[in-house]
C-alpha positions as CSV (number, residue, x, y, z in Angstrom):
1,M,47.6,58.5,-45.7
2,K,49.8,55.4,-45.7
3,V,50.1,55.6,-41.9
4,F,46.3,55.9,-41.6
5,F,45.9,52.8,-43.8
6,R,48.4,50.8,-41.8
7,V,46.8,51.8,-38.5
8,T,43.4,50.8,-39.9
9,Q,44.8,47.5,-41.2
10,F,46.4,46.8,-37.8
11,I,43.1,47.5,-36.0
12,A,41.2,45.2,-38.3
13,L,43.7,42.4,-37.9
14,F,43.6,42.8,-34.1
15,V,39.8,42.6,-34.0
16,L,39.8,39.6,-36.3
17,G,42.4,37.8,-34.3
18,A,40.6,38.6,-31.0
19,Y,37.4,37.2,-32.6
20,F,38.9,33.9,-33.6
21,F,40.6,33.6,-30.2
22,C,37.6,34.4,-28.1
23,C,34.9,32.9,-30.2
24,P,35.6,29.3,-29.3
25,I,35.8,30.2,-25.7
26,F,32.5,32.0,-25.9
27,F,30.7,29.2,-27.6
28,S,32.3,26.7,-25.2
29,L,31.1,28.6,-22.2
30,T,27.7,29.1,-23.8
31,A,27.3,25.4,-24.5
32,S,28.5,24.5,-21.0
33,A,26.1,26.9,-19.4
34,E,23.3,25.5,-21.6
35,K,24.2,22.0,-20.6
36,E,24.3,22.9,-16.9
37,S,20.8,24.6,-17.2
38,W,19.1,21.2,-17.9
39,E,18.0,20.1,-14.4
40,L,16.2,16.9,-13.7
41,L,12.4,17.6,-13.3
42,S,11.0,14.1,-13.0
43,S,11.6,10.5,-13.9
44,F,9.5,7.3,-13.9
45,V,10.4,3.6,-14.5
46,T,8.3,0.6,-15.4
47,Y,9.3,-3.0,-15.9
48,F,8.7,-5.7,-18.5
49,D,9.6,-9.3,-19.3
50,A,12.8,-9.0,-21.5
51,K,12.2,-12.6,-22.6
52,D,9.2,-11.4,-24.6
53,K,11.2,-10.4,-27.7
54,G,8.4,-8.9,-29.7
55,R,7.1,-6.8,-26.9
56,S,10.6,-5.8,-25.9
57,E,11.5,-4.7,-29.4
58,N,8.3,-2.6,-29.7
59,I,9.1,-0.8,-26.4
60,A,12.7,-0.1,-27.5
61,I,11.5,1.4,-30.9
62,A,8.8,3.6,-29.3
63,A,11.3,4.8,-26.6
64,S,13.9,5.7,-29.2
65,L,11.4,7.8,-31.2
66,I,10.5,10.0,-28.2
67,D,14.1,10.2,-26.8
68,G,15.7,13.6,-27.1
69,V,12.5,15.5,-28.1
70,T,12.5,19.1,-26.8
71,V,9.1,20.8,-26.1
72,Q,9.3,24.6,-26.4
73,P,7.6,27.0,-24.0
74,Y,3.8,26.7,-24.5
75,G,4.4,24.0,-27.0
76,E,2.4,20.7,-27.3
77,F,3.6,17.1,-27.6
78,S,1.7,14.3,-29.3
79,F,2.7,10.7,-28.8
80,N,1.1,9.5,-32.0
81,Q,2.6,12.3,-34.1
82,T,6.1,11.6,-32.6
83,V,6.1,7.8,-32.7
84,G,4.0,7.4,-35.9
85,R,1.8,4.5,-36.9
86,R,2.8,1.1,-35.4
87,T,3.3,-1.0,-38.5
88,E,5.5,-3.9,-39.5
89,E,7.1,-1.6,-42.1
90,A,8.2,0.7,-39.2
91,G,9.8,-2.2,-37.5
92,F,7.1,-3.0,-34.9
93,Q,6.5,-6.7,-34.1
94,Q,3.6,-8.9,-33.1
95,A,2.8,-9.0,-29.4
96,K,-0.2,-9.0,-27.1
97,I,-2.5,-6.0,-27.1
98,I,-5.9,-5.2,-25.6
99,V,-8.9,-4.9,-28.0
100,N,-12.5,-4.5,-26.7
101,G,-11.6,-5.9,-23.3
102,E,-9.7,-9.0,-24.7
103,Y,-6.0,-9.8,-25.0
104,V,-5.2,-10.5,-28.7
105,V,-2.0,-10.6,-30.7
106,G,-1.4,-7.5,-32.8
107,V,1.4,-5.3,-34.2
108,G,2.9,-2.9,-31.7
109,G,2.1,-4.6,-28.4
110,G,4.0,-3.0,-25.6
111,V,4.0,0.6,-27.0
112,C,1.3,1.5,-24.4
113,Q,3.9,0.8,-21.7
114,V,6.1,3.5,-23.1
115,S,3.1,6.0,-23.3
116,T,2.2,5.0,-19.7
117,T,5.7,5.6,-18.4
118,L,5.8,8.9,-20.2
119,Y,2.4,9.9,-18.8
120,N,3.6,9.4,-15.2
121,A,6.8,11.4,-15.9
122,V,4.7,14.2,-17.4
123,L,2.5,14.5,-14.3
124,K,5.6,14.4,-12.0
125,S,7.3,17.2,-13.9
126,G,4.3,19.6,-13.6
127,L,3.6,19.6,-17.4
128,T,-0.1,19.7,-18.3
129,V,-1.7,16.5,-19.7
130,T,-4.4,17.5,-22.3
131,E,-5.4,14.0,-23.6
132,F,-5.1,10.5,-22.1
133,H,-7.1,7.3,-22.3
134,P,-7.2,4.4,-19.8
135,H,-7.1,0.8,-20.8
136,S,-10.3,-1.3,-20.7
137,L,-8.5,-3.8,-18.6
138,R,-6.0,-3.5,-15.7
139,V,-2.3,-3.7,-16.7
140,R,0.4,-5.2,-14.6
141,Y,3.2,-2.7,-15.1
142,V,1.6,0.3,-13.3
143,A,-1.0,0.9,-10.6
144,P,-4.7,1.5,-11.5
145,S,-5.5,5.0,-12.7
146,R,-1.9,5.6,-13.8
147,D,-2.0,4.1,-17.3
148,A,-2.2,5.8,-20.6
149,M,-3.4,3.8,-23.6
150,V,-2.6,4.8,-27.2
151,S,-4.0,3.6,-30.5
152,T,-4.8,5.0,-33.9
153,Q,-7.8,6.8,-32.4
154,S,-6.4,7.5,-28.9
155,D,-3.4,9.8,-28.2
156,L,-1.4,11.0,-25.3
157,R,-0.8,14.8,-25.4
158,F,0.6,17.3,-23.0
159,D,1.5,21.0,-23.0
160,N,4.6,22.8,-21.7
161,P,3.3,25.6,-19.4
162,Y,6.7,26.9,-18.5
163,L,8.6,29.9,-19.9
164,H,11.6,27.6,-20.7
165,P,11.9,24.5,-22.9
166,V,11.8,20.9,-21.5
167,R,13.7,18.0,-22.9
168,L,12.5,14.4,-22.9
169,Q,14.7,11.4,-22.3
170,A,13.6,7.8,-22.8
171,K,16.0,4.9,-22.2
172,V,15.4,1.1,-22.3
173,F,17.5,-1.2,-20.1
174,E,17.3,-4.9,-19.6
175,G,13.7,-5.4,-18.5
176,S,12.9,-1.7,-17.8
177,V,12.0,1.6,-19.5
178,R,12.8,5.0,-17.9
179,V,11.4,8.3,-19.0
180,A,12.7,11.6,-17.6
181,F,12.2,15.3,-18.2
182,Y,14.9,18.0,-18.0
183,G,14.5,21.8,-17.8
184,K,14.6,24.6,-15.3
185,N,13.5,23.5,-11.9
186,E,10.9,25.9,-10.5
187,G,11.2,24.4,-7.0
188,D,7.9,22.4,-6.9
189,R,7.7,18.7,-6.6
190,Y,4.8,16.6,-7.8
191,E,3.6,13.2,-6.6
192,I,0.8,10.9,-7.8
193,T,-1.3,8.9,-5.4
194,Q,-4.0,6.4,-6.3
195,S,-6.6,4.3,-4.5
196,V,-9.1,1.5,-5.4
197,L,-12.7,2.5,-4.8
198,E,-14.4,-0.7,-5.6
199,E,-13.7,-4.3,-6.7
200,I,-15.8,-5.6,-9.5
201,P,-16.1,-9.4,-9.5
202,P,-16.2,-11.3,-12.8
203,P,-19.2,-13.2,-14.1
204,P,-19.3,-17.0,-13.7
205,P,-16.7,-18.7,-15.9
206,I,-17.4,-20.2,-19.2
207,V,-17.1,-24.0,-18.9
208,K,-16.2,-26.1,-21.9
209,Q,-15.8,-29.9,-22.2
210,G,-12.5,-31.5,-23.2
211,E,-10.2,-34.3,-22.7
212,S,-8.6,-32.9,-19.5
213,D,-9.3,-30.2,-16.9
214,E,-7.7,-26.9,-18.0
215,I,-7.8,-23.2,-17.4
216,L,-7.9,-21.4,-20.8
217,R,-8.3,-17.9,-19.2
218,S,-8.0,-17.0,-15.5
219,P,-10.8,-14.8,-14.1
220,Q,-9.8,-11.4,-12.9
221,N,-11.6,-8.8,-10.8
222,G,-12.3,-5.4,-12.4
223,L,-12.2,-2.3,-10.3
224,K,-13.0,1.4,-10.0
225,S,-10.1,3.6,-9.0
226,E,-9.0,7.2,-8.8
227,A,-5.8,9.2,-8.8
228,Y,-4.7,12.5,-7.3
229,L,-1.8,14.9,-8.2
230,E,-0.1,16.5,-5.2
231,R,2.1,19.6,-5.4
232,Y,4.8,20.2,-2.8
233,R,7.3,22.9,-2.1
234,G,9.9,22.6,0.6
235,G,8.1,19.6,2.0
236,K,4.8,21.5,2.3
237,L,1.7,20.2,0.5
238,L,0.4,23.1,-1.6
239,S,-2.4,21.4,-3.5
240,R,-4.1,18.0,-4.0
241,N,-6.4,17.6,-7.0
242,R,-8.2,14.5,-8.3
243,I,-7.1,14.1,-11.9
244,R,-9.1,11.0,-13.0
245,V,-11.6,8.3,-12.1
246,D,-11.5,5.0,-14.0
247,E,-13.3,1.7,-14.3
248,Y,-11.6,-1.4,-15.5
249,R,-13.6,-4.4,-16.8
250,P,-13.4,-7.8,-15.0
251,V,-12.1,-10.7,-17.0
252,Q,-14.4,-13.7,-17.3
253,G,-12.7,-17.0,-16.9
254,I,-12.8,-19.9,-19.4
255,L,-12.4,-23.4,-18.0
256,V,-12.2,-26.8,-19.6
257,K,-13.7,-29.8,-17.8
258,K,-12.8,-33.3,-18.6
259,I,-15.7,-35.3,-20.1
260,V,-16.8,-38.0,-17.8
261,N,-17.6,-41.4,-19.3
262,T,-20.9,-42.3,-17.7
263,T,-21.2,-45.7,-19.6
264,E,-18.5,-47.3,-17.4
């Protein structure tokens, strides 16, 4: 009986020792394998003026809030739910935003550049965009029909159609923001192409009188544009689908003309 007990005790100690010896190796190998399984699916970069401190800070905050998010298979991502409301209490600052076709100063200006950068990375990764909204005016940091505006009423959403999770990375550098997706590469490559369909000239400028000639707002053409999503495999084009058609408003100029003294 004592011999049986000692044998059982020896076996138990052996199994326990083997567990503690092998377990760290197992988890190390598992973590290493998991790390190696995250392949780059896509990336996209846009640029901004780093001297604009308010806008730069807003871009950095929004990017930090979406950085590291993992979207599970068949899961959905919402930009507004992830970033939250753009308020001063949340750290967002005053910067230029577009409201009803006009540039005004508001809290959170610059966040749309993060959502736009994310939008392009989403399309290039093969994920499915389920909601996006264009700006009313053209933006400088991306080509027409490649922007994605967000507001309290407008969101950017996408689904993960893959059988594996995807991880989102968003990093801000000096004057640029980069968004990338990591997951299991299925072998397809996605590219976005866009073209301008029509230029829309602005109406005649508004002319005001003043003490000197001055341009208060420069006129800008509006335009109609479209974008296509192309899918490649091994250099071969598999599909080309038009994903959007947009119309951006023209900007009416405002000029100040010097008052001429006709009495002299």
